[in-house]
N, C-alpha and C positions, 0 to 999 in steps of 0.2 A: 262707742255704741255699736251694736250689731245691726242697727236699723240701716236700711239701704238709703233712707232719705233723712236729711237733717234740715232744720229750720234756721235760717239766718235771722237778722233783725226783722221783726214782724213775721208774717207768714210768707216765707220765701223758700220754696222747695229746692234742695240741692241734691243732685244724684251723682253717684260715682260713675265715671265714664266707663263704658264697656271696652273690651279689648278684642282685637281680631287678628287672625293670622294672615300673612301675605298670600296673595293669589296671583299666579302668572297667567294672565288671560291669553297670551300668545301660545300657550300650550293647550288651551281649552277651546279657543275659537279659531275657526278656519274662515278666512275671508276669500270670497270668490272674486272680489274686485280689488285691484292693487291699492286704490286710495284708502281702503279700509284697514290695510295693514298698519299704516301710521296711526290711525285712530285707535287701534287696539294697543299700540305702544303708549299712546297718550293716556289711555284708560289705566294702564299699569302704573304710569307715573303719578296720575292723580290719586289713585287709591293708596299708593305708597306715601304720598303727602298727607293723606288722612291719618294713616297709621302714625306718622311722625308727629302730627298734631295731637293725637291721642296720648302719645308718650310724653309730650311736652306738658299737656294738661292745661293749656291756655285756651280760654273760651273763644277769644277773637280769632286766633289762628285756626281753631277747629271749625268755626262757623265759615270762615273763608275757604278752607280746603274742601269742606263738604259741599258748599255751594258750587264750587268748580267741578266737583266729581259727579254731581247729581244728573245734570243734563246728558252727558255722554253715557252714563249708566242706563238711564231710561231709553236713550236712543238705541243702545246695543240690544236691549230687550225687544224693542219694536222690530229691529231687523231680524232677530232670531225667531220672532213669532210669525214672520211672513213665510208662507209656504213657498218653497223653492226660492227663498230670498237670498240676499247677498252674503249672509252669514250663517254658518252652521256650527254645531258642536262637534269637536273631534275627540273630546275626552270628557270624563265625568266632571260636571260642574259642582263644586263643593265650597261652601263658605263656612268658616268657623268664627263664632263670636262668644263672648261672655255676656252676661246680662247685668244691667244696672239695678234690676228689680229683685235680684236674689237677696236672701237674708245676709249672705256674705258675698258681696259682688266680687267677680273676678276668679272665684274658686272653681266654678263649673263651666266647662266649655260645651257649646252646643253646635252641632253640625247639621246643615240642611243642604239640599241639592237643587235649589232653584233661586231665581232672581228675586222673587218676592221676599224671601228671607233677608237677602242682602239689602234690598230697598227699605224694608221695615226697620232693620237695625241701623242703617245709615241715617234715615230720617229721624228715628228715635234719638240717636246721638246728637243730631242737630238741635232737637228740642231740648235735650239735656244741657247742651252748651249755652243755649239762650237762657235757660234757668240759672246757670252758673253766672253768666254775665249780669243778669238782673240782681242776683244776690251780692255780687261784688260791688255793684253800684249802691245797693241798699246799705251795705256795711260801711261805705265811705261817707254816708250822710251824717254830718255832725251838727247841722243847724236847720232851722225851719226854712231859711232861704234856699239852702241847697236842696232840701226835700222838694220844695216847690219847683225848682229848676229841673230835677231829675225824675220826679214821680211819674210823669207821663211816659218817659222812656222805659222805666221799670215795668209799668203796667202793659205797655205795648209788647215788650219781650215775652211776658207771661201769656198774653193773648195769642201771640204768634206761635209759641210753643203749644198752646192748647189747640190751635188750628192744625198744626202738624200732626198731633196725636189723633185728631178727628179724621184727617186725611188718610192716615195709615189704617185706621179702623174701617173706614168706608170704601177706600179705593185700592189699597194695597193688599189687605187681608180679606178673606182667609187665604192662607198659603195653599196653593193647589197641591193635589196629591195626598198621600197618606201622611198623617202626623206622627212624628216619632214619640215614643213614650216619654222620653226626657226632652223637653223643649223649652226654649227661652220664653219667659213671660211676655216679652214684647210681640210675639206672634199671636197673642190672644186678643181679639177685638175688645173684649170687656176690659182687659188691662189697659189698652190704649184709651178707652173712654174714661176709665178711672183717672188716668194720668191727665187727661184733658180737663176733667172736673177739678182736680187739684190746682192746675195752673189758672183756671178761670177764677177759682176762689182767691188765689194769690193776687191776681189782677184787681179783683173787687176789693180786697183788703187794702190795697194801695189807695184806691179811690175813696174808700171810707175814711182812711187816715187823713187824706187830703181835705175831705169835707169837714172833718172834725177840727182840723187846724184853721179852716176858714170860717168856723162856727156856722156851718150849714147843717141842715137836717139830713141825716143819713138816708131818710126816705126819699130825698130828692136826687140821690146819686144813682145813676143807671149802670 
């Protein structure tokens, strides 16, 4: 299928993981304080781990590596935003990603020159990984008892992904500066809100299935 999203058992969205090119932060960032040099090296290592997890295609590995990368990434942006702060740019900052939302994911590369693009893509990828983990759990369900045991986890993963997409739309976007003509769908707030809606529908579908198995009225399910 050429569609960028597939449905696992039930309504369980699965997205192809984006790809990104390596970035050497030590060639881009200049630390005015010696203790930040090691933090820049750590940021390089953490981002490399994200790339390795993307290549591996394992949801748990990707969730772990992104969670380790996010806090240092946000901190670097905070330091850069401080006037006369401890960190400055010494070269052009450029991030290259593909999109999970293209008709043919992975074919088109998008380049932008700011941190918000990186944060939007990394956070989107985290949400995609949570969707994949939810779908793997859903696909492993072979009985009513297993469904009852795992349904809450599946719904929670979808709600978490929806929350991430909402955060991107409301707090990370819009990307500052001029928008390139060719741009990743993930940097569009409306796209992020649409992705959030899809994930919330998936979470609700799990709750409705659970209610039906328990012979509850779907109108009682929140």
